[in-house]
ROLO-979678 format. One record per atom (N, C-alpha, C): residue in one letter; x, y, z. Coordinates in steps of 0.02 Angstrom, whole numbers, padded with zeros to 5 digits, always signed. Example, Ala and Ser with C-alpha at 12.3 -4.5 7.8 and 13.67 -1.06 7.14 Angstrom:
# residues 2
a+00660-00284+00390
a+00615-00225+00390
a+00660-00165+00390
s+00642-00112+00354
s+00684-00053+00357
s+00645+00002+00394
***
This chain:
# residues 140
x+00037-00054+00013
x+00022+00010-00006
x+00061+00052+00007
x+00082+00067+00009
x+00135+00135+00044
x+00192+00115+00015
x+00200+00085-00040
x+00235+00056-00096
x+00307+00117-00104
x+00248+00179-00135
x+00271+00226-00165
x+00339+00293-00104
x+00336+00275-00024
x+00370+00285+00013
x+00429+00250-00007
x+00425+00195-00024
x+00493+00147-00022
x+00562+00179-00051
x+00602+00178-00031
x+00660+00197-00079
x+00678+00174-00138
x+00674+00199-00196
x+00719+00164-00267
x+00773+00177-00260
x+00797+00107-00277
x+00880+00100-00278
x+00898+00126-00358
x+00922+00192-00373
x+00962+00199-00445
x+01027+00169-00469
x+00992+00155-00520
x+01098+00125-00555
x+01109+00171-00566
x+01191+00108-00502
x+01235+00169-00522
x+01296+00142-00551
x+01298+00220-00575
x+01338+00236-00650
x+01419+00225-00643
x+01467+00158-00653
x+01517+00156-00664
x+01582+00183-00706
x+01617+00211-00707
x+01653+00230-00787
x+01721+00217-00760
x+01739+00158-00825
x+01803+00158-00804
x+01864+00205-00804
x+01869+00268-00820
x+01904+00333-00825
x+01874+00376-00802
x+01931+00425-00786
x+01901+00509-00778
x+01865+00519-00820
x+01913+00517-00893
x+01912+00552-00956
x+01814+00540-00978
x+01787+00490-00974
x+01743+00444-01006
x+01692+00457-00944
x+01731+00466-00889
x+01652+00518-00832
x+01642+00575-00862
x+01677+00601-00862
x+01700+00686-00882
x+01650+00716-00968
x+01664+00657-01019
x+01618+00666-01078
x+01540+00652-01061
x+01528+00603-01004
x+01467+00594-00988
x+01424+00655-00971
x+01468+00684-00919
x+01436+00755-00883
x+01437+00773-00938
x+01463+00807-00982
x+01474+00847-01029
x+01395+00819-01079
x+01401+00787-01120
x+01313+00767-01138
x+01251+00757-01110
x+01259+00713-01037
x+01191+00683-01039
x+01187+00741-00958
x+01238+00785-00932
x+01230+00824-00855
x+01179+00898-00904
x+01166+00935-00840
x+01146+00999-00864
x+01196+01040-00831
x+01251+01036-00795
x+01317+01077-00761
x+01304+01140-00776
x+01240+01161-00722
x+01207+01233-00730
x+01255+01267-00698
x+01254+01352-00713
x+01306+01400-00665
x+01272+01408-00622
x+01267+01385-00555
x+01235+01427-00487
x+01280+01450-00437
x+01269+01475-00418
x+01308+01518-00365
x+01296+01453-00302
x+01360+01406-00283
x+01354+01391-00232
x+01345+01313-00244
x+01368+01303-00326
x+01353+01237-00361
x+01402+01191-00358
x+01404+01142-00366
x+01482+01118-00374
x+01473+01072-00448
x+01505+01109-00513
x+01512+01086-00569
x+01558+01027-00591
x+01566+00982-00630
x+01609+00914-00636
x+01644+00979-00693
x+01739+00940-00679
x+01790+00992-00735
x+01837+00953-00719
x+01877+00959-00768
x+01955+00886-00781
x+01991+00950-00762
x+02062+00935-00732
x+02124+00972-00746
x+02146+00940-00811
x+02181+00977-00813
x+02199+01007-00885
x+02289+01028-00885
x+02306+01053-00825
x+02369+01064-00824
x+02396+01104-00744
x+02450+01105-00738
x+02459+01125-00681
x+02493+01205-00667
x+02469+01238-00644
x+02507+01295-00647
x+02534+01320-00570
x+02588+01402-00568
x+02599+01412-00511
x+02582+01408-00434
x+02608+01424-00397
x+02602+01414-00316
x+02585+01499-00310
x+02516+01519-00306
x+02514+01581-00259
x+02541+01598-00211
x+02537+01686-00188
x+02595+01699-00142
x+02557+01683-00080
x+02509+01659-00065
x+02488+01634+00003
x+02466+01556+00012
x+02511+01513-00050
x+02519+01443-00058
x+02438+01426-00109
x+02409+01441-00126
x+02328+01434-00181
x+02379+01397-00212
x+02349+01341-00270
x+02390+01307-00325
x+02334+01314-00357
x+02369+01344-00423
x+02341+01354-00490
x+02325+01290-00528
x+02255+01292-00566
x+02266+01236-00618
x+02226+01282-00666
x+02238+01234-00735
x+02197+01240-00799
x+02128+01183-00780
x+02109+01225-00823
x+02026+01153-00787
x+01980+01180-00856
x+01937+01120-00854
x+01897+01115-00908
x+01857+01089-00876
x+01785+01140-00876
x+01720+01150-00856
x+01678+01112-00871
x+01659+01068-00878
x+01576+01025-00927
x+01518+01083-00920
x+01514+01040-00990
x+01462+01098-01026
x+01413+01050-01087
x+01362+01077-01128
x+01337+01033-01196
x+01398+01048-01215
x+01444+01075-01252
x+01493+01087-01304
x+01558+01072-01314
x+01569+01020-01250
x+01625+00962-01207
x+01661+01008-01165
x+01643+01053-01154
x+01679+01110-01087
x+01726+01152-01126
x+01738+01173-01074
x+01771+01258-01080
x+01837+01275-01057
x+01863+01318-01074
x+01929+01309-01020
x+01935+01373-00959
x+01963+01353-00904
x+01991+01418-00883
x+02020+01382-00832
x+02064+01449-00787
x+02090+01457-00713
x+02062+01417-00657
x+02087+01394-00613
x+02059+01390-00542
x+02110+01374-00509
x+02079+01356-00448
x+02139+01355-00388
x+02105+01332-00343
x+02143+01287-00284
x+02112+01265-00234
x+02132+01305-00170
x+02096+01321-00100
x+02107+01383-00076
x+02186+01369-00026
x+02197+01439+00008
x+02257+01409+00035
x+02241+01350+00114
x+02281+01333+00106
x+02285+01286+00188
x+02261+01211+00147
x+02248+01209+00088
x+02214+01141+00069
x+02240+01077+00107
x+02228+01016+00131
x+02231+00970+00146
x+02295+00935+00077
x+02283+00929+00016
x+02310+00921-00034
x+02276+00949-00101
x+02310+00904-00157
x+02296+00957-00214
x+02264+00896-00269
x+02259+00915-00332
x+02241+00855-00397
x+02299+00858-00422
x+02281+00833-00474
x+02323+00791-00517
x+02301+00808-00583
x+02344+00794-00642
x+02324+00799-00709
x+02300+00760-00719
x+02214+00768-00760
x+02179+00698-00762
x+02125+00693-00712
x+02126+00727-00667
x+02095+00690-00595
x+01995+00759-00631
x+01964+00717-00594
x+01903+00721-00599
x+01907+00762-00541
x+01872+00833-00555
x+01878+00869-00497
x+01812+00912-00465
x+01797+00939-00421
x+01715+00991-00443
x+01751+01040-00423
x+01703+01102-00466
x+01729+01163-00453
x+01653+01196-00418
x+01686+01212-00347
x+01643+01261-00323
x+01643+01341-00335
x+01549+01356-00388
x+01551+01423-00399
x+01544+01472-00333
x+01558+01542-00330
x+01551+01556-00255
x+01540+01640-00295
x+01567+01667-00363
x+01520+01721-00419
x+01543+01702-00463
x+01482+01732-00497
x+01453+01757-00571
x+01468+01810-00583
x+01528+01851-00596
x+01552+01912-00605
x+01518+01957-00676
x+01466+01973-00669
x+01443+01995-00743
x+01482+02045-00789
x+01511+02085-00728
x+01546+02138-00779
x+01649+02118-00807
x+01643+02040-00795
x+01684+02023-00833
x+01680+01985-00880
x+01738+01971-00940
x+01685+01932-01009
x+01670+01875-01000
x+01639+01861-01038
x+01611+01780-01035
x+01687+01722-01031
x+01684+01691-00979
x+01746+01631-00999
x+01798+01653-00915
x+01797+01703-00902
x+01820+01739-00845
x+01785+01764-00811
x+01710+01768-00796
x+01669+01761-00760
x+01643+01724-00710
x+01663+01663-00705
x+01652+01622-00643
x+01720+01631-00598
x+01690+01634-00535
x+01743+01640-00490
x+01713+01581-00451
x+01792+01526-00422
x+01750+01500-00364
x+01842+01447-00370
x+01810+01384-00336
x+01894+01369-00336
x+01866+01277-00325
x+01944+01234-00313
x+01925+01162-00318
x+01913+01148-00266
x+01838+01118-00248
x+01822+01093-00195
x+01835+01026-00179
x+01855+01010-00228
x+01828+00896-00205
x+01849+00863-00250
x+01905+00815-00252
x+01901+00765-00309
x+01845+00714-00329
x+01811+00732-00370
x+01788+00654-00368
x+01778+00587-00424
x+01748+00549-00388
x+01757+00484-00417
x+01736+00486-00488
x+01771+00423-00531
x+01707+00448-00568
x+01635+00376-00591
x+01616+00406-00506
x+01569+00353-00515
x+01500+00411-00496
x+01431+00385-00566
x+01348+00444-00538
x+01313+00404-00505
x+01296+00441-00437
x+01231+00409-00427
x+01174+00436-00428
x+01133+00445-00461
x+01062+00470-00520
x+01021+00493-00432
x+01026+00515-00447
x+00981+00576-00399
x+01016+00606-00341
x+01074+00579-00377
x+01117+00605-00294
x+01168+00653-00312
x+01233+00612-00376
x+01270+00666-00413
x+01338+00603-00406
x+01380+00650-00404
x+01458+00611-00403
x+01468+00567-00321
x+01538+00545-00340
x+01553+00503-00292
x+01601+00568-00253
x+01642+00565-00203
x+01668+00627-00193
x+01723+00568-00147
x+01801+00570-00198
x+01833+00517-00170
x+01881+00570-00126
x+01896+00643-00145
x+01946+00675-00081
x+01915+00735-00048
x+01932+00789-00023
x+01900+00838+00007
x+01946+00904-00009
x+01964+00963-00044
x+02022+00988-00055
x+01994+01071-00001
x+01933+01062+00031
x+01923+01121+00036
x+01953+01115+00161
x+01983+01173+00159
x+02039+01168+00219
x+01971+01176+00278
x+01982+01142+00333
x+01954+01140+00380
x+01937+01208+00408
x+01939+01276+00394
x+01940+01350+00412
x+01874+01361+00394
x+01862+01306+00319
x+01786+01354+00282
x+01726+01311+00291
x+01707+01356+00344
x+01634+01312+00364
x+01567+01306+00287
x+01559+01272+00303
x+01486+01259+00238
x+01420+01307+00254
x+01402+01317+00198
x+01329+01383+00201
x+01292+01331+00216
x+01246+01387+00270
x+01196+01312+00307
x+01146+01387+00300
x+01078+01365+00263
x+01023+01386+00245
x+00957+01386+00281
x+00912+01430+00295
x+00852+01420+00330
x+00779+01413+00317
***
């Protein structure tokens, strides 16, 4: 009688590589650029280390066109950092309309994503790059 209350098990999608997971994210997921959202991205190159210890990376942010390139960083005090070829979650902090397209999304690399997608929930998180002194946003 109350079968509609029962939790439905979704089929977990496990990919053979980070590149395959990124391709799936580009072609099948909406990946909307919204404040505080975490968008999948691939690390393409390692950049310089900033003056306060933040590490810069060239990223390809997932979208329907196959992704677009931008530079992102881990925060100062991050417990570790990603490597080239890693699938990461880029957290959007601000969308600056005064800046040109491609440079107007401001954020940081928050997590390393495992190439496993749980429908209705999102990507499995492999490792967090957020320092302990950063608190999560709580909404009421």
